[in-house]
C-alpha positions as CSV (number, residue, x, y, z in Angstrom):
1,M,110.1,43.9,2.7
2,T,111.3,47.5,2.3
3,L,109.2,49.9,0.3
4,T,110.2,53.4,-0.7
5,G,107.8,56.3,-1.0
6,K,107.3,55.6,-4.7
7,H,106.0,52.1,-4.1
8,P,102.4,51.6,-3.0
9,A,102.0,50.2,0.5
10,H,99.1,48.0,-0.5
11,G,99.6,47.1,-4.2
12,A,99.5,43.9,-6.2
13,A,102.6,42.5,-4.5
14,Q,101.0,42.7,-1.1
15,R,97.9,41.0,-2.5
16,I,99.9,38.0,-3.8
17,E,102.4,37.9,-1.0
18,P,100.4,35.5,1.3
19,L,99.8,33.1,-1.6
20,A,103.5,33.2,-2.7
21,E,104.7,32.6,0.9
22,Q,102.3,29.7,1.2
23,L,103.5,28.1,-2.0
24,F,107.2,28.7,-1.1
25,G,106.8,27.8,2.6
26,G,108.2,31.2,3.6
27,R,109.7,34.3,2.2
28,L,110.3,34.4,-1.5
29,P,114.0,33.9,-2.4
30,V,113.8,36.5,-5.1
31,R,112.4,40.1,-5.2
32,V,109.2,40.6,-7.2
33,R,108.1,44.0,-8.5
34,M,104.6,44.2,-9.9
35,W,103.3,46.5,-12.6
36,D,102.1,49.0,-10.1
37,G,105.5,49.4,-8.5
38,S,104.8,47.4,-5.4
39,E,107.4,44.8,-4.3
40,T,107.7,41.7,-2.2
41,G,110.3,39.1,-1.5
42,A,114.0,39.1,-0.7
43,A,115.4,42.7,-0.7
44,D,118.8,41.5,-1.8
45,G,117.6,38.9,-4.3
46,P,117.5,39.1,-8.1
47,L,114.5,41.2,-9.3
48,I,111.6,39.7,-11.3
49,H,109.6,42.5,-12.8
50,V,106.0,41.3,-13.6
51,R,104.8,43.8,-16.3
52,G,101.1,43.2,-16.1
53,R,98.1,41.1,-15.1
54,R,98.6,38.8,-18.1
55,A,102.0,37.9,-16.9
56,L,100.6,37.0,-13.5
57,R,97.9,34.9,-15.0
58,R,100.5,33.1,-17.1
59,L,102.6,32.3,-14.1
60,L,99.6,31.2,-12.0
61,W,98.1,29.0,-14.7
62,E,101.4,27.5,-15.8
63,P,103.6,27.6,-12.7
64,G,107.1,26.3,-13.1
65,E,109.7,26.6,-15.8
66,L,107.2,26.5,-18.8
67,G,105.1,29.4,-17.5
68,L,108.2,31.4,-16.5
69,A,109.9,30.8,-19.9
70,E,106.7,31.8,-21.8
71,A,106.3,34.9,-19.8
72,Y,109.9,35.9,-20.3
73,I,109.9,35.2,-24.1
74,A,106.6,37.2,-24.5
75,G,108.1,40.1,-22.6
76,D,105.6,39.9,-19.8
77,I,108.4,39.6,-17.2
78,D,111.9,40.9,-17.0
79,I,114.7,39.6,-14.8
80,E,117.3,42.0,-13.4
81,G,120.4,40.8,-11.6
82,D,122.1,37.5,-11.8
83,L,119.6,35.1,-13.4
84,A,121.6,32.0,-12.5
85,E,121.8,33.1,-8.9
86,G,118.0,33.7,-8.8
87,L,117.3,30.2,-10.1
88,R,119.8,28.7,-7.6
89,A,118.0,30.6,-4.8
90,V,114.6,29.2,-5.9
91,R,116.0,25.7,-6.2
92,R,117.7,26.0,-2.8
93,A,114.5,27.2,-1.2
94,V,112.5,24.3,-2.7
95,R,115.0,21.7,-1.6
96,E,115.5,23.1,1.9
97,R,111.8,23.6,2.5
98,G,110.9,20.2,1.1
99,L,108.4,21.8,-1.4
100,A,106.6,19.9,-4.1
101,A,104.0,20.9,-6.6
102,P,100.5,21.1,-5.2
103,R,98.5,17.9,-5.8
104,P,95.1,18.5,-7.4
105,R,92.1,17.5,-5.4
106,L,89.5,15.1,-6.9
107,S,87.1,18.0,-7.4
108,D,89.8,19.8,-9.4
109,R,90.1,16.9,-11.8
110,L,86.4,16.6,-12.5
């Protein structure tokens, strides 16, 4: 991750980075810029700009295509760069890393 002087060294992106890397099994295949200007992910990947905490909540509570689509339509996120390439990068990372959606524990279902 490369940050310039205008990006906070310990912002929202750095707070979510460990969780995102755990979910993706490694570095994010896209670059994510949070509402405070902090960034994480692939420096050369398409940029997803998360505009506020509401967008982050939406993506966390409804991960996957539905949450992403709702956040995009609501204007909570913007995508810069080649959208198709960004989606291909995410799909490729999921396939190569053998990722699957987390399974809820019994206590989560009660």
